[in-house]
C-alpha positions in Angstrom: 116.9 76.2 101.7 114.4 78.9 103.1 112.0 80.3 100.7 112.5 84.1 100.1 109.7 86.2 101.5 107.2 87.9 99.1 108.7 91.3 98.1 105.3 92.8 97.4 103.4 94.9 99.8 99.7 95.9 100.2 98.8 98.8 97.9 96.5 100.4 100.4 99.2 100.8 103.0 101.5 102.4 100.4 98.7 105.0 99.7 98.2 105.8 103.3 101.9 106.1 104.0 102.5 108.5 101.1 99.5 110.5 101.9 100.7 110.8 105.4 104.2 112.0 104.3 102.8 114.7 101.8 100.3 115.9 104.4 103.3 116.6 106.8 104.7 118.9 104.0 101.2 120.6 103.5 100.6 119.0 100.0 98.9 116.0 98.4 99.6 113.5 95.7 98.5 114.7 92.3 97.6 111.3 90.9 97.4 107.6 91.8 98.9 104.7 90.0 97.9 101.1 89.7 101.3 99.7 89.7 102.9 98.6 93.1 106.3 99.2 91.8 105.5 103.0 91.4 104.3 103.2 94.9 107.5 101.4 96.1 109.6 104.2 94.2 107.5 107.0 95.9 107.9 105.3 99.2 111.7 105.1 98.8 111.9 108.7 97.4 110.0 109.9 100.5 112.4 108.0 102.7 115.4 109.6 101.3 113.8 112.9 102.0 113.2 111.9 105.5 116.8 110.6 105.8 118.0 114.1 105.0 115.6 115.7 107.3 116.8 113.3 110.1 120.4 114.4 109.4 119.8 118.1 110.0 118.7 119.3 106.6 115.8 121.8 106.0 113.5 120.1 103.4 110.9 121.8 101.4 108.7 120.5 98.5 109.1 122.5 95.2 107.2 122.9 91.9 103.8 121.8 93.2 101.2 121.4 90.7 98.0 123.0 92.1 99.5 122.5 95.6 99.8 118.8 94.8 103.1 116.8 94.7 103.6 115.2 91.3 106.1 112.5 91.3 108.1 111.6 88.2 107.7 107.9 87.8 109.5 107.3 84.6 112.2 109.0 82.4 109.7 110.6 80.1 108.6 114.0 80.5 110.2 117.4 81.4 111.5 117.7 84.8 109.8 121.2 85.1 106.4 119.5 85.0 107.0 117.5 88.1 107.9 118.3 91.8 110.9 117.7 93.7 112.3 118.5 97.3 114.9 121.1 98.0 117.2 120.4 101.0 119.5 122.8 102.7 122.0 122.7 105.4 124.2 125.4 106.9 127.9 125.0 108.1 130.4 127.4 109.5 133.7 127.7 107.8 136.4 130.1 109.1 133.8 131.9 111.1 131.7 132.4 108.1 128.1 130.7 107.9 127.3 129.2 104.6 124.2 127.4 103.4 124.4 124.5 101.0 121.4 123.8 98.8 120.6 120.5 96.8 117.6 119.0 95.2 116.1 115.5 95.4 114.8 114.5 91.9 113.0 111.5 90.6 114.0 110.0 87.1 116.1 112.6 85.8 119.0 112.0 83.3 122.5 112.4 84.5 125.7 112.8 82.5 128.2 110.0 82.4 131.2 110.3 84.5 133.3 108.7 81.8 131.9 109.9 78.6 130.3 113.3 78.4 128.1 112.2 75.5 126.4 109.4 77.3 123.4 109.8 79.9 121.7 107.4 82.1 118.6 108.0 84.4 118.8 106.7 88.1 115.7 106.3 90.0 116.6 109.0 92.6 119.3 111.7 92.3 120.6 114.3 94.7 122.0 117.1 92.8 123.2 120.7 93.2 120.5 123.3 93.4 119.5 124.6 89.9 121.8 122.2 87.9 119.4 120.9 85.5 120.4 121.9 82.0 118.9 121.5 78.4 121.0 119.7 76.0 121.6 121.8 72.9 122.8 118.9 70.7 120.0 118.3 68.2 120.9 114.6 67.9 119.4 114.2 71.3 116.0 116.1 70.5 113.0 113.7 70.0 110.3 114.2 67.5 109.1 117.7 66.8 110.5 120.4 69.0 111.0 118.1 72.2 114.2 119.0 74.2 116.4 116.7 76.2 117.3 117.8 80.0 120.0 116.5 82.0 122.2 117.1 85.1 126.1 117.6 84.5 127.9 114.7 86.1 129.9 117.3 88.3 126.5 118.3 89.9 125.5 114.8 90.9 126.0 114.4 94.6 124.7 110.8 94.9 122.0 108.6 93.5 119.8 105.6 94.5 118.3 102.8 92.5 115.0 101.2 93.6 114.1 97.7 92.7 110.9 95.8 93.5 112.3 92.2 93.4 113.8 89.6 95.5 117.6 90.2 95.1 119.6 88.0 92.8 123.3 88.1 91.9 122.9 89.8 88.3 120.8 92.6 89.8 123.5 93.4 92.4 126.4 93.2 90.0 124.6 95.5 87.6 124.7 98.1 90.3 128.5 98.1 90.1 128.2 99.2 86.4 125.9 102.1 87.4 128.2 103.1 90.2 131.2 103.3 87.8 129.1 105.2 85.2 127.7 107.8 87.5 130.0 108.0 90.5 133.3 107.2 89.2 134.9 108.9 92.2 133.3 106.4 94.5 134.1 103.6 92.4 137.9 104.6 92.4 137.8 105.5 96.0 138.4 109.2 95.4 135.0 110.5 96.8 134.7 113.8 98.6 134.8 113.8 102.5 133.5 117.4 102.6 130.5 118.5 104.6 127.6 118.4 104.3 127.4 114.6 104.0 125.0 112.7 101.6 123.8 109.1 101.7 126.3 107.1 99.7 125.0 105.7 96.3 122.5 103.1 97.3 120.4 100.1 96.0 117.1 99.8 97.7 115.4 96.4 97.1 112.0 95.3 98.5 112.7 91.6 98.8 115.0 89.8 101.2 118.2 88.1 100.4 119.4 84.4 100.6 122.8 83.2 101.8 124.5 83.8 98.5 123.0 87.3 97.8 123.8 88.4 101.3 127.5 87.6 100.7 127.4 89.5 97.4 126.0 92.4 99.1 128.6 92.4 102.0 131.3 92.1 99.4 130.1 95.1 97.3 129.6 97.2 100.4 133.2 96.4 101.4 134.7 97.3 98.0 132.9 100.6 97.6 131.3 103.3 99.6 127.8 102.1 98.9 124.6 100.9 100.7 122.6 97.9 99.6 119.3 97.6 101.4 117.3 94.3 101.4 114.0 93.5 102.8 112.2 96.8 102.7 108.8 95.5 103.0 109.3 93.3 106.1 108.8 95.5 109.1 107.0 98.8 110.0 108.0 102.1 108.7 110.3 100.5 106.1 112.5 101.5 104.3 112.9 104.7 106.5 113.6 102.6 109.6 116.7 101.1 107.8 117.9 104.6 106.7 117.8 105.9 110.4 120.5 103.4 111.4 123.8 105.0 112.4 125.8 102.5 110.2 124.4 104.0 106.9 127.4 104.9 104.7 127.7 108.4 103.7 130.0 110.5 101.4 131.0 114.0 101.2 129.5 116.8 98.9 131.0 117.8 95.4 131.5 121.5 94.7 
């Protein structure tokens, strides 16, 4: 059996790639991390932004901190202390032009599609503009006066999970559980087909698959409107080069 390729990438290549992306949007990174997995998340976040830009959206960085882009690399911290990208696209309906606005956030809690009292934090979320809410239920408050912020499930357009591993069966099947919890409409094949379109819920994995995990990947993508990307370290401009492909699965917007 062929040995899986190393799923890790040189840290300096990540730094150059992310700095170049932010320079294009007239900002810089606010701080640096020592963890390769953090850079992989930042790289994938940037690739999602570029995917929308490539699909006709206007993109703009928001909530810069001293003109620096601050990535939210963990569920900890208030969303308003971190940066995000706003994306917009205009369509004409019945001779009226309408602009649709969304936001791309990193590590923001999202309400379950099944139980309104449950919350989970995907790595990347595309949400309706201005839809982050403060949870008023004191049971969710942490020590002192800390609050809990989340996105109502009705405002979640799509999400992406980012994993810096070689793929294995349990990792792939766990994605089905998250899909059911957050995007139950996709899980039950009731997803919207309305414009503007979004990338379907996606899992983005650094390492390459073997025969078995490739079979699982194909089966999950056949069952549901999802994307599962393998091998995002193996060639130039990954993962964005894979997101440019015409066969990336998309879903419609929720209103």
